[in-house]
Backbone bond lengths (Angstrom), bond angles and torsions (degrees), N, CA, C in turn:
res aa  C-N    CA-C-N  psi(-1)  N-CA   C-N-CA  omega(-1)  CA-C   N-CA-C  phi
1 M - - - 1.476 - - 1.519 108.90 -
2 A 1.294 116.49 122.97 1.454 120.37 -179.08 1.511 109.18 -67.49
3 S 1.313 115.45 142.52 1.469 120.80 -175.05 1.508 112.09 -69.59
4 N 1.347 117.43 -20.56 1.459 118.45 -176.23 1.523 112.46 -90.61
5 V 1.310 119.18 6.37 1.442 122.17 176.63 1.520 109.53 -79.84
6 N 1.316 118.07 127.62 1.424 119.72 -171.95 1.511 113.13 -74.21
7 P 1.361 118.68 160.60 1.450 120.77 -172.03 1.537 114.33 -63.79
8 T 1.312 119.13 -30.46 1.472 120.75 177.11 1.513 110.23 -61.72
9 V 1.326 117.59 -44.96 1.460 120.40 -179.21 1.523 109.98 -70.51
10 R 1.316 118.36 -35.93 1.473 120.30 175.72 1.505 110.35 -58.05
11 R 1.331 116.67 -47.52 1.492 120.30 179.80 1.506 110.19 -61.11
12 R 1.311 116.60 -40.14 1.445 120.03 -178.29 1.526 111.79 -65.17
13 R 1.338 116.21 -42.98 1.456 119.19 179.31 1.498 111.39 -66.53
14 L 1.318 115.68 -40.79 1.463 120.61 179.31 1.530 109.34 -62.71
15 G 1.328 116.57 -44.71 1.451 120.96 179.43 1.537 112.01 -59.72
16 Q 1.336 115.18 -40.74 1.455 119.15 177.69 1.524 112.02 -62.22
17 E 1.329 116.74 -38.25 1.469 121.81 -179.20 1.513 109.83 -69.70
18 L 1.361 116.84 -39.39 1.448 120.38 178.13 1.526 111.87 -66.80
19 R 1.306 116.52 -37.03 1.475 119.74 175.66 1.519 110.86 -64.27
20 R 1.355 115.78 -40.41 1.466 120.27 179.95 1.520 110.09 -61.46
21 L 1.361 116.50 -43.78 1.447 119.81 179.17 1.517 112.18 -64.34
22 R 1.322 116.69 -39.05 1.479 119.24 177.05 1.539 111.78 -63.62
23 E 1.312 116.00 -42.20 1.454 119.75 -178.94 1.530 110.74 -68.37
24 L 1.338 116.99 -36.31 1.476 119.83 176.54 1.539 110.79 -62.98
25 K 1.320 114.70 -32.40 1.467 120.33 179.32 1.530 110.48 -79.36
26 G 1.322 118.12 -11.50 1.433 121.58 179.09 1.512 113.81 73.76
27 M 1.336 117.50 30.02 1.459 122.29 -176.32 1.540 108.94 -110.78
28 T 1.333 114.21 148.92 1.478 119.76 172.02 1.489 110.29 -89.68
29 A 1.324 116.10 161.69 1.466 120.60 178.96 1.530 109.26 -60.44
30 E 1.314 117.96 -35.98 1.469 121.75 178.30 1.498 111.69 -62.24
31 E 1.348 117.04 -43.67 1.461 120.80 179.96 1.524 110.37 -63.66
32 V 1.329 117.30 -41.33 1.471 120.46 179.13 1.520 109.17 -63.64
33 A 1.305 117.69 -43.17 1.471 121.81 -178.63 1.514 110.29 -61.10
34 E 1.329 116.60 -40.71 1.464 120.26 178.49 1.507 112.34 -63.58
35 R 1.355 116.89 -40.25 1.454 121.71 178.55 1.506 112.62 -63.35
36 L 1.345 116.07 -37.67 1.458 120.36 -174.75 1.557 112.00 -97.93
37 L 1.329 116.75 1.37 1.463 122.09 179.29 1.533 110.82 57.08
38 V 1.332 115.94 45.34 1.456 122.09 175.53 1.509 107.90 -128.35
39 S 1.305 117.57 174.39 1.459 120.98 -179.67 1.533 109.55 -79.95
40 Q 1.312 114.52 153.03 1.474 120.01 176.09 1.498 111.27 -63.85
41 S 1.365 116.25 -33.28 1.471 120.75 179.46 1.549 111.05 -62.85
42 K 1.341 116.77 -32.67 1.448 119.43 179.26 1.517 109.81 -65.71
43 I 1.326 116.91 -43.37 1.472 120.60 179.13 1.506 109.26 -62.24
44 S 1.323 117.44 -42.94 1.479 121.64 179.46 1.523 110.97 -61.80
45 R 1.338 116.45 -42.75 1.459 118.42 -178.61 1.527 111.81 -69.34
46 L 1.333 116.72 -34.69 1.448 118.91 176.36 1.531 110.65 -65.13
47 E 1.301 117.63 -39.29 1.457 121.30 -177.11 1.512 113.76 -75.45
48 N 1.325 117.16 -28.30 1.457 118.22 179.01 1.547 113.11 -93.44
49 G 1.324 115.36 2.85 1.471 119.34 174.55 1.507 115.34 76.34
50 R 1.347 117.34 11.19 1.476 119.67 -178.70 1.527 111.74 -85.59
51 R 1.320 116.78 -7.38 1.462 121.21 -177.54 1.519 109.93 -126.57
52 S 1.324 115.85 142.73 1.480 119.21 176.61 1.511 109.29 -63.76
53 I 1.348 115.67 138.50 1.458 121.52 -176.09 1.530 108.61 -109.11
54 S 1.292 116.84 123.60 1.496 120.07 179.83 1.539 108.04 -88.49
55 Q 1.315 115.19 162.00 1.459 121.53 176.68 1.541 109.85 -64.40
56 R 1.327 115.43 -32.87 1.465 118.58 177.19 1.534 111.17 -65.47
57 D 1.333 116.45 -39.63 1.466 119.66 175.74 1.531 110.43 -58.04
58 V 1.337 115.95 -46.62 1.448 120.41 -178.85 1.518 111.05 -63.44
59 R 1.310 116.95 -43.64 1.469 121.17 178.01 1.517 112.25 -58.65
60 D 1.335 115.61 -45.69 1.474 119.83 -178.44 1.521 110.70 -67.43
61 L 1.309 118.70 -39.84 1.464 120.86 179.63 1.505 111.17 -68.35
62 C 1.323 117.76 -41.14 1.456 120.76 177.03 1.522 111.29 -60.74
63 G 1.346 115.10 -35.16 1.461 118.64 176.29 1.512 111.43 -66.16
64 V 1.284 118.88 -43.91 1.472 122.69 178.23 1.539 110.60 -62.74
65 Y 1.348 115.68 -38.95 1.441 118.11 -178.31 1.542 114.21 -84.88
66 E 1.329 114.07 0.57 1.477 121.71 177.94 1.547 111.36 55.12
67 V 1.328 114.92 49.10 1.468 120.35 176.19 1.530 108.19 -77.64
68 E 1.339 115.94 113.52 1.454 119.83 -174.28 1.527 113.05 -93.40
69 D 1.313 118.16 -21.81 1.440 122.33 -178.63 1.549 108.24 -77.28
70 Q 1.327 116.78 109.54 1.478 119.28 -176.00 1.514 112.07 -66.62
71 R 1.312 118.01 -24.29 1.464 121.52 178.42 1.516 109.85 -65.50
72 I 1.326 116.66 -38.25 1.484 120.29 178.22 1.494 109.09 -67.04
73 V 1.356 117.47 -44.64 1.442 122.07 179.01 1.508 111.01 -59.63
74 D 1.332 116.32 -47.00 1.457 121.05 -179.90 1.530 111.96 -62.13
75 S 1.339 116.34 -40.58 1.458 120.57 179.46 1.533 110.84 -65.03
76 L 1.328 117.72 -40.52 1.474 121.21 179.38 1.537 109.76 -68.84
77 M 1.307 116.36 -37.37 1.479 121.13 179.88 1.533 108.69 -64.62
78 Q 1.347 117.21 -40.66 1.449 120.50 178.40 1.541 110.63 -66.26
79 M 1.324 116.30 -39.73 1.455 119.83 177.24 1.524 110.79 -61.02
80 A 1.337 115.86 -39.85 1.458 120.82 178.33 1.533 111.04 -62.18
81 K 1.330 114.19 -43.67 1.482 119.89 179.65 1.527 109.95 -62.80
82 D 1.338 116.22 -45.83 1.486 120.51 -179.52 1.514 111.62 -63.84
83 S 1.355 116.32 -35.33 1.455 119.70 -175.31 1.508 112.54 -68.75
84 R 1.334 118.05 -15.66 1.440 120.24 -179.75 1.502 114.75 -88.53
85 Q 1.368 114.79 -1.13 1.455 119.30 173.00 1.537 108.64 -67.75
86 Q 1.300 116.05 161.18 1.474 119.62 -176.23 1.537 111.84 -105.35
87 G 1.327 116.09 140.88 1.451 120.86 174.22 1.499 110.77 -81.41
88 W 1.348 116.72 173.12 1.486 119.83 -175.65 1.532 111.32 -60.53
89 W 1.334 117.22 -29.75 1.465 120.65 -175.10 1.522 112.51 -69.85
90 H 1.341 118.99 -20.77 1.433 121.12 179.81 1.527 112.72 -66.72
91 A 1.322 117.14 -20.80 1.453 119.74 177.49 1.507 112.82 -67.19
92 F 1.327 116.42 -14.63 1.478 120.49 179.60 1.525 111.85 -94.10
93 G 1.331 117.82 3.08 1.447 121.00 177.94 1.518 111.55 89.17
94 D 1.333 115.37 -148.24 1.453 121.80 -174.93 1.520 109.55 -78.92
95 I 1.339 116.01 106.37 1.452 122.29 178.03 1.533 107.99 -105.42
96 P 1.334 119.99 125.93 1.448 121.68 -172.82 1.528 114.26 -58.27
97 Y 1.348 117.30 -34.91 1.466 121.10 -175.87 1.520 112.32 -112.55
98 S 1.337 116.05 41.62 1.478 120.54 -175.78 1.538 112.26 -64.47
99 V 1.335 116.28 -32.56 1.458 118.42 178.88 1.529 110.56 -63.57
100 Y 1.330 114.54 -42.26 1.457 119.61 179.10 1.538 110.70 -63.72
101 I 1.322 118.03 -41.91 1.454 121.48 -178.99 1.535 109.10 -60.35
102 G 1.311 116.34 -40.85 1.461 119.97 178.39 1.498 112.07 -60.89
103 L 1.327 116.93 -40.85 1.475 121.34 179.55 1.534 109.75 -70.40
104 E 1.303 116.02 -43.76 1.471 120.97 -178.96 1.533 109.97 -62.34
105 T 1.316 117.05 -38.67 1.473 121.94 -178.14 1.522 111.01 -61.34
106 D 1.326 117.31 -33.45 1.457 121.18 -176.91 1.521 114.23 -99.87
107 A 1.332 117.10 -6.91 1.465 120.58 -175.37 1.520 110.61 -68.15
108 E 1.325 114.70 150.22 1.488 121.29 174.18 1.515 110.94 -89.21
109 S 1.339 115.54 -37.42 1.457 119.96 178.45 1.498 110.64 -144.08
110 L 1.347 115.68 155.83 1.434 121.62 -176.58 1.525 108.18 -142.51
111 R 1.348 115.08 128.08 1.450 121.10 174.14 1.517 108.96 -112.37
112 V 1.316 117.80 127.27 1.468 121.18 -172.98 1.537 109.31 -127.60
113 Y 1.317 115.50 137.25 1.436 120.81 168.17 1.548 108.17 -115.89
114 E 1.314 116.50 123.41 1.474 121.76 179.79 1.511 110.99 -123.02
115 P 1.321 118.52 116.03 1.462 120.96 179.50 1.522 116.93 -86.71
116 Q 1.359 116.01 -20.37 1.460 118.58 -170.90 1.509 115.38 -121.24
117 I 1.363 118.10 -31.68 1.451 120.20 -174.65 1.510 110.11 -135.21
118 I 1.335 116.55 165.51 1.457 121.38 170.97 1.519 108.57 -69.74
119 T 1.320 117.09 134.65 1.460 120.82 -175.49 1.568 110.22 -59.97
120 G 1.314 115.51 146.52 1.489 121.52 -171.99 1.506 114.47 -57.75
121 L 1.316 118.12 -33.26 1.488 121.47 -178.05 1.518 112.49 -69.77
122 L 1.328 117.46 -13.68 1.463 121.17 -178.35 1.517 112.54 -120.72
123 Q 1.319 116.45 21.63 1.469 120.04 -178.93 1.525 112.03 -90.25
124 T 1.325 117.39 144.87 1.462 120.96 170.32 1.520 107.38 -81.32
125 R 1.329 116.02 165.42 1.467 118.89 -179.27 1.535 112.36 -61.75
126 P 1.323 121.01 -47.95 1.481 119.97 -178.85 1.547 110.40 -60.70
127 Y 1.322 117.02 -40.18 1.465 119.03 179.38 1.532 110.33 -66.10
128 A 1.353 116.95 -43.24 1.445 120.50 178.43 1.512 112.60 -61.74
129 E 1.310 116.10 -40.70 1.458 120.62 178.03 1.518 111.87 -61.51
130 A 1.334 115.92 -42.28 1.469 119.77 179.55 1.498 111.32 -68.99
131 I 1.304 117.88 -38.64 1.469 121.94 177.83 1.528 110.90 -63.89
132 V 1.305 117.51 -49.50 1.452 122.31 -178.03 1.532 111.41 -62.71
133 R 1.308 116.33 -45.79 1.467 118.21 -179.16 1.526 112.25 -70.13
134 G 1.318 116.99 -35.03 1.453 119.59 178.59 1.513 112.25 -71.94
135 G 1.351 116.56 -31.38 1.430 120.41 -179.34 1.514 115.82 -82.96
136 A 1.334 116.25 -16.32 1.466 120.21 179.94 1.517 110.13 -135.03
137 P 1.341 116.65 69.01 1.468 120.47 -172.96 1.545 112.99 -65.57
138 E 1.318 118.57 -20.10 1.455 122.03 -177.62 1.526 111.77 -92.42
139 A 1.324 118.06 -8.12 1.452 121.74 -178.69 1.523 110.53 -75.90
140 T 1.298 117.82 154.36 1.455 122.65 177.78 1.539 109.89 -76.68
141 D 1.300 115.08 162.09 1.501 119.16 176.23 1.494 110.69 -57.26
142 T 1.334 116.80 -40.55 1.469 121.56 -178.00 1.523 109.71 -63.30
143 E 1.325 118.51 -44.09 1.457 122.15 178.90 1.510 111.47 -63.65
144 N 1.344 115.99 -41.46 1.457 119.05 -178.48 1.548 110.33 -70.07
145 D 1.308 116.81 -38.80 1.491 119.61 177.35 1.509 110.26 -60.98
146 K 1.310 116.24 -39.75 1.465 120.38 179.42 1.541 110.71 -63.00
147 R 1.307 116.28 -44.34 1.452 120.35 -179.16 1.518 111.46 -64.92
148 V 1.332 116.63 -37.35 1.456 118.74 177.14 1.526 111.50 -64.80
149 E 1.314 115.73 -44.19 1.491 118.92 179.01 1.485 112.72 -61.78
150 V 1.348 117.38 -38.63 1.485 120.27 176.59 1.529 109.32 -64.20
151 R 1.313 116.95 -43.67 1.473 119.18 179.98 1.508 112.04 -59.87
152 L 1.331 116.41 -44.14 1.460 118.60 179.95 1.513 112.15 -70.33
153 R 1.334 117.51 -32.17 1.465 120.47 177.46 1.533 109.80 -66.74
154 R 1.321 117.49 -34.02 1.446 120.93 179.22 1.538 111.80 -61.98
155 Q 1.310 116.46 -26.78 1.446 121.02 -177.69 1.523 113.30 -66.79
156 S 1.312 116.60 -13.02 1.473 119.04 178.17 1.522 111.79 -61.16
157 R 1.329 116.89 -21.96 1.466 120.12 179.83 1.508 112.05 -67.94
158 V 1.327 117.32 -34.17 1.468 119.21 179.46 1.513 111.63 -91.29
159 A 1.350 116.51 -13.17 1.438 120.19 -179.85 1.523 113.08 -97.91
160 A 1.330 117.32 -3.08 1.475 122.34 -177.69 1.531 111.80 -61.00
161 E 1.319 117.32 138.41 1.457 121.96 178.24 1.506 111.88 -71.95
162 R 1.352 115.70 -33.50 1.474 119.83 179.77 1.498 109.58 -113.07
163 D 1.330 117.17 131.57 1.444 124.35 176.80 1.541 112.06 48.49
164 P 1.337 117.56 57.96 1.466 118.73 176.82 1.530 110.56 -69.75
165 L 1.277 115.92 158.97 1.456 121.88 176.59 1.533 109.25 -63.11
166 R 1.319 118.03 126.17 1.467 121.09 172.71 1.506 108.90 -77.68
167 L 1.332 115.31 119.37 1.450 120.20 -171.28 1.540 110.12 -121.11
168 W 1.338 115.42 127.39 1.432 121.75 174.86 1.521 107.18 -122.40
169 V 1.326 117.00 121.75 1.458 121.28 -175.89 1.528 111.13 -124.01
170 V 1.307 115.79 129.52 1.457 121.97 171.48 1.537 106.29 -111.48
171 L 1.328 115.06 118.83 1.499 121.58 -178.43 1.504 109.57 -110.66
172 D 1.298 116.48 133.76 1.458 120.38 170.70 1.521 107.18 -70.96
173 E 1.326 115.36 145.82 1.488 119.60 179.12 1.528 112.15 -54.81
174 A 1.346 115.89 -28.13 1.456 119.82 179.26 1.515 111.75 -58.60
175 S 1.325 118.55 -33.44 1.457 121.73 -178.44 1.513 111.29 -67.56
176 L 1.319 117.02 -23.96 1.455 122.39 -179.90 1.548 111.44 -85.29
177 R 1.311 115.49 -27.96 1.478 119.76 -174.53 1.497 112.90 -99.53
178 R 1.333 118.31 -14.19 1.466 119.69 176.57 1.537 108.03 -71.40
179 V 1.312 117.20 121.01 1.465 120.92 -177.73 1.525 109.91 -80.13
180 V 1.303 115.71 103.50 1.472 122.92 177.72 1.499 108.11 -100.81
181 G 1.324 117.34 124.44 1.463 120.95 -175.23 1.524 109.51 81.37
182 N 1.316 118.83 -93.15 1.449 124.63 171.64 1.555 108.51 -158.03
183 R 1.294 114.94 -177.61 1.493 118.29 -175.69 1.524 112.76 -67.56
184 Q 1.299 116.75 -28.94 1.468 119.43 176.51 1.517 109.86 -68.58
185 V 1.325 116.18 -43.35 1.471 120.96 175.92 1.508 110.30 -58.55
186 M 1.325 116.58 -43.48 1.475 120.16 -178.16 1.522 111.01 -68.32
187 R 1.336 117.59 -39.09 1.460 119.46 178.48 1.532 109.81 -60.58
188 E 1.329 117.69 -46.51 1.440 121.03 -179.00 1.519 110.17 -66.22
189 Q 1.300 116.12 -37.54 1.488 120.39 -179.69 1.531 110.33 -63.99
190 L 1.304 116.50 -46.90 1.465 118.68 -178.05 1.517 112.14 -70.11
191 E 1.323 117.34 -35.38 1.479 119.40 174.64 1.526 110.52 -62.72
192 Y 1.323 116.91 -39.94 1.471 121.11 177.58 1.527 110.12 -66.26
193 L 1.344 116.03 -38.07 1.471 119.22 178.71 1.521 111.24 -62.23
194 V 1.323 116.52 -41.22 1.471 121.23 177.09 1.532 109.46 -62.61
195 E 1.312 116.89 -44.03 1.465 119.86 -180.00 1.529 111.84 -61.83
196 M 1.321 116.79 -45.97 1.449 120.37 -179.59 1.531 112.88 -67.32
197 S 1.328 115.51 -31.89 1.484 119.72 -179.41 1.513 112.33 -67.09
198 Q 1.305 117.39 -14.27 1.467 121.69 178.75 1.524 113.13 -85.75
199 Q 1.330 116.93 -6.17 1.453 122.26 174.72 1.515 109.26 -69.25
200 P 1.331 118.98 138.67 1.473 119.54 -177.37 1.512 116.82 -62.51
201 H 1.340 116.01 -22.94 1.482 119.81 -178.00 1.520 112.26 -98.52
202 I 1.333 117.67 5.82 1.487 120.88 -178.81 1.528 108.99 -124.05
203 T 1.314 115.23 126.86 1.461 121.13 178.79 1.533 107.60 -122.11
204 V 1.315 115.68 130.00 1.463 121.33 179.04 1.527 109.81 -126.19
205 Q 1.311 115.03 125.87 1.446 121.82 176.01 1.516 109.99 -125.16
206 V 1.337 116.69 149.91 1.438 120.53 -178.22 1.569 108.69 -115.56
207 L 1.292 116.22 134.35 1.444 122.13 175.85 1.545 107.34 -96.74
208 P 1.331 116.93 105.85 1.460 118.49 -173.12 1.513 112.58 -74.49
209 F 1.332 116.07 159.44 1.452 122.92 -178.98 1.529 111.77 -55.44
210 D 1.322 116.79 -39.83 1.458 118.79 -171.84 1.549 113.95 -73.23
211 V 1.331 116.33 0.28 1.475 118.82 173.19 1.514 110.09 -66.48
212 G 1.336 115.75 -30.99 1.458 119.29 -178.83 1.513 111.56 79.99
213 A 1.331 116.83 -144.39 1.462 120.52 -178.94 1.533 110.24 -66.92
214 H 1.338 116.03 142.40 1.470 120.36 -178.82 1.522 108.14 -154.30
215 P 1.340 117.52 169.75 1.467 122.43 -174.54 1.547 113.59 -66.00
216 G 1.334 118.71 -13.48 1.448 119.64 -177.55 1.498 115.51 -92.42
217 L 1.321 117.70 5.71 1.449 121.05 -177.77 1.534 113.79 -63.46
218 S 1.324 116.11 -20.20 1.483 119.75 179.71 1.507 111.85 -75.02
219 G 1.346 120.70 -14.62 1.425 121.54 175.84 1.519 116.95 129.22
220 Q 1.347 113.82 -179.95 1.461 122.24 -176.03 1.526 111.53 -66.80
221 Y 1.348 115.80 146.28 1.450 120.08 167.62 1.522 109.80 -161.64
222 S 1.336 114.54 162.32 1.454 120.72 -180.00 1.519 109.02 -133.68
223 I 1.313 115.68 149.85 1.487 122.93 175.30 1.521 108.13 -119.39
224 L 1.298 116.18 117.47 1.472 122.20 179.33 1.536 108.89 -101.76
225 E 1.327 114.91 134.79 1.470 120.82 175.86 1.500 110.20 -126.46
226 F 1.349 116.19 149.48 1.453 121.07 -171.21 1.525 110.08 -123.77
227 S 1.326 116.38 153.16 1.463 121.77 -177.99 1.519 111.40 -72.77
228 D 1.314 117.63 -32.82 1.474 121.29 -178.59 1.520 109.96 -78.51
229 A 1.333 116.37 126.19 1.462 120.11 -177.64 1.521 112.39 -63.21
230 A 1.334 116.53 -17.85 1.470 119.74 -179.97 1.522 111.95 -75.42
231 D 1.336 116.00 -14.76 1.475 120.78 -177.04 1.517 110.16 -101.68
232 S 1.308 118.20 110.32 1.432 121.51 179.12 1.528 110.74 -72.30
233 S 1.322 115.22 157.69 1.474 120.36 178.50 1.518 109.12 -67.61
234 V 1.332 115.16 155.14 1.490 120.97 -177.85 1.517 108.26 -131.15
235 V 1.337 115.66 134.06 1.457 121.44 170.37 1.530 107.46 -97.45
236 Y 1.331 116.39 126.45 1.448 120.90 -178.87 1.526 110.15 -114.04
237 I 1.343 114.84 128.92 1.477 121.29 178.87 1.515 106.64 -125.52
238 E 1.327 116.88 116.02 1.436 122.27 -176.95 1.511 110.86 -77.77
239 G 1.340 115.86 135.59 1.461 121.35 177.96 1.525 110.98 -120.75
240 V 1.320 115.45 172.21 1.461 120.74 179.72 1.504 111.20 -74.34
241 T 1.325 118.76 -47.63 1.478 123.25 -177.82 1.505 112.01 -106.11
242 S 1.311 118.03 -23.66 1.465 120.97 178.57 1.514 109.36 -154.78
243 D 1.312 116.64 154.10 1.454 121.15 -179.51 1.533 111.14 -105.77
244 L 1.327 114.87 161.46 1.475 120.87 -177.02 1.503 108.76 -116.67
245 Y 1.330 116.71 130.98 1.451 122.84 176.93 1.537 107.02 -121.83
246 L 1.331 115.04 121.11 1.462 121.26 -179.98 1.520 109.47 -110.72
247 E 1.322 116.03 124.21 1.472 120.18 -177.66 1.526 114.12 -122.17
248 K 1.349 116.80 -14.25 1.449 118.41 -178.95 1.520 108.23 -65.10
249 A 1.329 115.16 143.62 1.450 121.36 -172.78 1.513 113.15 -58.89
250 H 1.338 117.77 -39.78 1.458 118.57 -176.67 1.542 111.47 -72.77
251 D 1.345 116.70 -28.83 1.472 120.05 175.64 1.550 110.25 -70.21
252 V 1.325 115.51 -46.49 1.475 119.35 178.82 1.516 110.94 -61.43
253 Q 1.325 116.71 -39.60 1.462 120.57 179.40 1.516 112.15 -64.58
254 K 1.340 116.69 -39.87 1.468 120.07 179.86 1.525 110.33 -63.58
255 Y 1.322 118.49 -44.56 1.446 120.59 -179.87 1.520 111.06 -71.12
256 T 1.305 118.54 -31.54 1.459 122.21 176.66 1.527 110.06 -63.96
257 V 1.319 117.26 -45.47 1.470 121.40 177.69 1.534 110.16 -62.25
258 M 1.340 116.79 -41.86 1.444 119.47 175.50 1.519 112.09 -58.53
259 Y 1.328 115.62 -40.67 1.467 119.02 -179.45 1.524 111.64 -66.04
260 E 1.333 116.05 -38.43 1.472 119.15 178.16 1.529 110.35 -62.53
261 H 1.306 118.01 -37.33 1.475 121.20 176.90 1.519 110.35 -65.63
262 L 1.342 117.29 -40.01 1.473 120.60 178.41 1.522 110.28 -63.53
263 R 1.299 116.68 -43.73 1.478 120.69 179.13 1.519 111.25 -61.13
264 A 1.351 115.05 -40.50 1.466 120.02 -177.41 1.534 111.38 -69.26
265 Q 1.343 116.29 -33.20 1.464 120.46 -177.30 1.530 112.17 -84.75
266 A 1.331 115.94 -19.59 1.454 119.61 -178.42 1.524 110.63 -76.13
267 L 1.328 115.65 162.32 1.467 120.83 172.79 1.527 109.45 -62.32
268 N 1.328 117.59 152.49 1.452 117.68 176.42 1.533 110.31 -70.32
269 V 1.301 116.85 177.26 1.467 121.70 -174.04 1.511 113.16 -58.74
270 D 1.343 117.00 -46.55 1.445 121.26 -179.13 1.532 111.61 -67.34
271 Q 1.321 116.65 -42.90 1.458 120.65 179.24 1.541 110.45 -64.50
272 S 1.324 114.99 -39.36 1.448 120.16 -179.62 1.536 109.87 -64.45
273 R 1.328 116.98 -44.90 1.457 120.49 -179.52 1.528 110.51 -63.04
274 Q 1.325 116.62 -38.54 1.453 120.89 179.57 1.538 110.19 -65.43
275 L 1.331 118.10 -43.57 1.460 120.17 178.29 1.537 111.32 -62.41
276 I 1.323 116.80 -42.28 1.465 120.71 179.32 1.523 110.32 -61.57
277 E 1.346 116.93 -44.32 1.455 121.83 178.15 1.554 110.35 -62.01
278 D 1.317 117.23 -41.28 1.469 120.04 -178.22 1.534 110.87 -66.33
279 I 1.342 116.66 -40.84 1.475 119.03 179.19 1.539 109.77 -69.31
280 A 1.314 118.81 -34.71 1.480 122.31 177.46 1.527 108.48 -62.42
281 K 1.335 118.04 -40.76 1.466 121.28 178.73 1.537 111.35 -66.09
282 E 1.334 115.99 -35.78 1.441 120.09 175.44 1.530 111.19 -60.53
283 Y 1.318 115.47 -44.53 1.482 120.20 177.28 1.515 111.18 -62.15
284 A 1.312 117.58 -39.70 1.439 121.74 -179.49 1.532 111.06 -63.94
285 R 1.326 116.49 -43.20 1.462 120.51 178.98 1.512 111.33 -65.83
286 E 1.351 116.08 -42.13 1.469 119.25 -178.95 1.531 111.07 -67.56
287 Y 1.326 116.17 -35.52 1.478 119.67 -179.32 1.504 111.37 -70.55
288 A 1.345 116.49 -30.12 1.460 122.24 -177.35 1.528 111.84 -74.55
289 R 1.342 117.69 -19.61 1.477 120.65 -176.28 1.516 111.00 -71.01
């Protein structure tokens, strides 16, 4: 296991290996839970990498699965130990979407559909501040400041000189016309969006209003893909109280097909950039009045 692999991905790989061992043994998660006197949900969380895995958990599971090769047990135990290390985002305390940040940090490519706002990886600071404060009106200034800093720190993945995150974004026209902060903030945000869209690893398309009904009407989602073949793609859907992570092949395929339809219905790259520039000029004129 490479030392630079973040703890979220370590947990995910370990969970996948534990699931494989359970399936080889022909046991259900419920049967394993009964043997260990734990809840079935704990076994599920361990296998999907959403919960920290202790070395004791690994030892107990290997016992149930009758793993006789001590090298395999030792390797899994080491993975469990490594998975308990903390990523950079833990320094900011309790972050609601920390699992997602861990996946995003290690992803090779990311496809995003945003119907309402500019995606977080392409936000300016003033825009991010307005989004965070508007979305969490009951949070303290300290909590909101922390969330803004985390969002801006995440952007290092697309700004990296070596192996930057390949980002493809489809934005609904509504995200460009919703005035977040004020018109000056929006002008600067859209100008920055145009600038970033010229990077070779970043693609931005706009889904115009006149498209009408389309597959993205159900809401925002992201598809994360990884360079390691052992890591399956993940569909991420952000929620208010909890987030949804889909990893089953047929789920990922369905959302991938949806994304291809969105890309096909959206304006092409040049047309999208022109529309963004035009709307930015509208904000500039309105602000100057």
